[in-house]
N, C-alpha and C positions, 0 to 999 in steps of 0.2 A: 474425271470418270467417277461415276457413283458407285459407292459400295453396294454389293448385292444385299437386298433387303432380307431380314431374318423371317423365317415362316412364323406366322401368327398362330399363337395357341388359342385353341377354342376353349372359351370359358363355360363352365357348367354351373348353372345357378345353385347356390348352397342349399335351397330349399328342395331342389331335385335329389341331391345327394342323400338329404335326410329322409326323403320319402323312400328312396331305395333301401337305405339302412333299415328303416322301419318295416318295410315289406319283408326283407330278409329275416329279420328277427321273428316276424309273425310266422313265416314259413317254418323257421326252425322249431318254434314253440309248437306249431301244429303237427310237425313231424314227431317230436318228443311225445306229445299227447297221444298221438295214433299208436306209437310203439307201446306206451303205457297201457292203453286201452286193450291192444291186442294181447299183451302180457297178462293182463287181468282176465280177459276172456278165456285164454288158453288155460289158465289156473282154474278158472271155474268149471270148465268143461272137463278137466283132469280130475276135480273133486266129484263131479257128477258120475264120471266113469268109474271112479273108485267106489262110490256109494252103490252103483249098479252091480259091480262085481260082488260086493258083500250082500246085497239084497237077493241076488240071483244065485248065490252060492248053492251048489248041488243040483241046479237045473241043467238039462242038457245043453251043449254048445249051440245047437240050432235055435234054441230059445233065446239065448243071450246075444248072438251074433247080429241079428237085425237092429237091435237098439244100439250097439256099438257102431254099426255102419251108419245109422242115422246121426249119431253124434259127429262122426267123422264128416258127413255131408254138411252139417251145420257149420263145423269148424272151417271147412273149405270156403264156404260162402262169406263167413266173417273175414277171412283172410283177404278176399277180394275187396270187401267194403273197407277194410283198413287202408288199402292203397289209394282210395279216393276220399280219405277222412270221413267216411259213412255218408258221402253225398249220392251214392248210387253204385251200380255195378253194370258192366256190360252183359247184356242177356246171353249173347254168344259165348262168353267166358263162363257164364254160370252153367251153360249146356256142356261145355267141354269138360268142366269139373266132374259132371256125372258120367259123360261118355268114357273119360279116362279112368274113372274109378271102376267101371264095369268092363273096360276094355272092348268097347263096341263102337268106337268112333267110326271105323271103316265100314260100318253097317248102317250108318245114319246119313240121310240126306237132309240138311238144314238149309232153310232159306228164309231170308227176311231182312228188313232194313236194320241198319245199325242203330241199336236202341240202349240207352242207359236207364235201367229200371230203379225204382225207388229202393231204399234198404229193406223196407218190409216186403216188397214184391220179390226181391232178390232171394231173401231167406225162404219165403213161402214156395216160390217157384223152385228153388233149389231142392227143397224137401220134396216137393210134388214130382219133380223129374226123377229124383232118387226112388220114390215109391214106384212110379210107372216103370222105370227101368228094371227094378228088381222084379216086379211082377212079369215084365216081358221076358226075363230070363227064366223064370220059374215056370210060367204058364203060356206066354205069348210068343211074339215073333222071334225073339232072341233065344227061345228053346229049341229052334230049328236051325239047321246049317244055312238054309236059304232065306230065312226070315230077315226082314229089314224094317226100318222106321223112317217115315217121312215127317219132318217137324217144320212147319211153317208159321210165320206170324206177319201181321201187318197192322197199320193204322188205318182205321176205317172211316170213311166219310160218312155225314158231312163233317168238314173242317177237322178231319183226323181226330174226332172225339172219342173213339172207341179203340180199345186194344183187343185184337182177335188172334188166338193162337189155336193150332190144331196139331194134335199128336195122332199119327195115323200108322198103325202097324199092318204089315202084309207079309205073306209068304210063310207064315208059321202054321201051326195045327189049327184045325177048326175051332172056332171060339164060340163059347156058350156063356151066358150070363151066370154069375156065381149065385150060390144058394143064400149067402149071407154077406153083409157088408164088412169088409176088413179095415184095417188101420188106414191103409192108403186111401181108400173111398171116403172114409170119414174126414181125413185131412183135406182131400180135394173139395168135398162138397160143403164142408163147414168152416174150416179156417180161412180159405180164400174168399168165400162169401162174406164172412163176418168181418174180415180185416181189409179186403180190397174191393168189395162190392162185385166180385166176379161171379158170373153165372157159369156153372160147370155142368156139361152135358157129357155123360159116358154112354157110349153105345157098343153093342156087341154083334156086329155083322159077322158072318161066318169066316170071312177072309182076314179079320183082324180087328183088334180093339181100336176105337176111335174116341178120343177125348177132346172136347172143345171148350175153350175158355174165351169168355167175352167180359170186358170190364171197362170202366171209365178211364181214359188216358191219364187224368190228373192224379189218379191214385196208383198208377202202374209206371209212368215214365217220369224219370228224374228231372226237375226243372233245368239242370245244367245241359241236358241234352234231350229236349222235349220234341225234337223233330227227327224224322228219318234222314240219316246222313249218308246213306249209301247201302250197297247190297252185301250181305254176308254169305251169299250162295256160292 
């Protein structure tokens, strides 16, 4: 009677083990680097905030507060980018930062494919959403109990070569065009155009402000997720 055979151990090539070790070490270095970058960014923002306090000393709180809120919006987007080693940020997550900061998420209808935007796009759209939301609370849809916001985006044919986003308010007080251009309008019309090649159209129909963004996909969508992956609605 033959003795039962022992189970054979599966051998793993030495080169494979070394590749895994190298990959783990690289990932650890990337995590440490990301943490260091985040720490330095936070320190820099803290210094800027301190300088602002000294520079704005004696001014009314309502003058200083908008600047501090913009710094916080910028810091929030940086936190998102650190999580991906500055490769990009989920657009829906960028929007949630803004809606949570202003406590208006339950008054927003958001619809669009899952898209990871480039770091530059994440920062600029994060600031743009902040300005639009602040304006909506002060003058627009969110200044009224019944006001709401519809925000949609899509990748436009042919070949999904354009990124199109629409911010549409409704249910607020009657809208009229402002007499002068504020910081938010300058940010929308200049920074996005200069850095992302985005065309920005702001319209003031009576039932609510509408802001449309159109830009090239290659400057908006991060390479690691350059296709629509599903619905965020």
